[in-house]
C-alpha positions as CSV (number, residue, x, y, z in Angstrom):
1,G,-35.7,-31.5,11.3
2,R,-38.0,-29.2,13.1
3,P,-41.3,-28.4,11.6
4,E,-41.1,-25.0,9.9
5,V,-44.8,-24.2,9.7
6,E,-47.3,-25.7,12.0
7,K,-50.8,-24.5,12.6
8,V,-54.1,-25.7,13.9
9,A,-56.1,-27.0,11.1
10,S,-59.3,-27.7,12.8
11,I,-60.7,-27.7,16.3
12,S,-63.6,-29.9,17.2
13,C,-65.4,-30.4,20.4
14,S,-66.0,-34.0,21.4
15,R,-67.3,-35.5,24.5
16,V,-63.7,-36.0,25.6
17,G,-62.8,-32.4,25.2
18,L,-61.2,-30.4,22.4
19,E,-59.7,-32.2,19.5
20,L,-57.0,-30.2,17.7
21,V,-55.6,-31.2,14.4
22,W,-52.2,-29.6,13.7
23,R,-51.0,-29.5,10.1
24,G,-47.4,-28.6,9.5
25,R,-44.6,-28.7,6.8
26,A,-41.0,-29.9,7.6
27,G,-39.1,-29.3,4.4
28,R,-41.2,-31.0,1.6
29,R,-42.9,-33.4,3.9
30,S,-46.2,-32.3,5.4
31,F,-47.7,-34.0,8.4
32,S,-50.6,-33.6,10.8
33,R,-51.0,-34.7,14.4
34,R,-54.0,-34.9,16.4
35,E,-54.1,-33.6,19.9
36,T,-57.0,-34.3,22.3
37,L,-57.2,-31.9,25.2
38,R,-59.5,-33.2,27.9
39,A,-62.1,-30.8,29.1
40,G,-60.3,-30.5,32.4
41,Q,-57.0,-29.6,30.8
42,V,-58.6,-27.1,28.5
43,L,-60.4,-25.4,31.3
44,V,-57.3,-25.3,33.6
45,G,-55.1,-24.1,30.7
46,W,-57.6,-21.4,29.7
47,L,-58.1,-20.4,33.5
48,V,-54.4,-20.1,34.0
49,V,-54.0,-17.8,31.0
50,V,-56.9,-15.6,31.8
51,M,-56.1,-15.4,35.6
52,A,-52.5,-14.5,34.9
53,R,-53.6,-11.8,32.5
54,V,-56.4,-10.5,34.7
55,L,-54.7,-10.6,38.0
56,Q,-51.2,-9.3,37.0
57,E,-52.2,-5.8,36.4
58,P,-55.0,-4.8,38.9
59,C,-53.5,-6.9,41.6
60,S,-50.5,-4.6,42.3
61,R,-52.7,-1.4,41.9
62,D,-55.2,-2.8,44.3
63,N,-52.6,-3.5,46.9
64,A,-51.2,-0.1,46.6
65,R,-54.7,1.4,46.9
66,R,-55.4,-0.8,49.9
67,D,-52.3,0.4,51.6
68,E,-53.0,4.0,50.9
69,E,-56.6,3.6,52.2
70,E,-55.2,1.9,55.4
71,E,-52.7,4.8,56.0
72,E,-55.6,7.3,55.4
73,E,-57.7,5.3,57.9
74,E,-55.0,5.4,60.5
75,E,-54.3,9.1,59.9
76,R,-58.1,9.7,60.4
77,R,-58.1,7.6,63.6
78,R,-55.1,9.5,65.0
79,R,-56.8,12.9,64.3
80,E,-60.0,11.7,65.9
81,K,-58.1,10.6,69.0
82,K,-56.3,13.9,69.2
83,E,-59.5,15.7,68.7
84,S,-61.4,13.8,71.4
85,E,-58.5,14.2,73.8
86,R,-58.4,18.0,73.3
87,W,-62.2,18.1,74.0
88,K,-61.7,16.0,77.1
89,R,-59.0,18.5,78.3
90,I,-61.3,21.5,77.5
91,R,-64.2,19.9,79.3
92,E,-62.0,19.0,82.4
93,Q,-60.7,22.6,82.4
94,E,-64.3,24.0,82.4
95,I,-65.2,21.6,85.2
96,S,-62.3,22.7,87.3
97,N,-62.9,26.4,86.8
């Protein structure tokens, strides 16, 4: 049947990559299996996990913040434009008076 208990008994680094020895018990029978993760696989697997964990949270927050900043920026530009137009009109009136 399915192994009930399985855990990594040892992890060793070799030139190939990481060598995991799993030990488990299925019923009364105990077994062990070796698994060699090549350096590339380890790195990729680890990166995927880390990136997923790291990126998930801040990513959405950053996007929201970026949107807010862009809105504020546009708001500011609109205000400045209005402001400068108002000044232009005032100047034109002064000139025409």
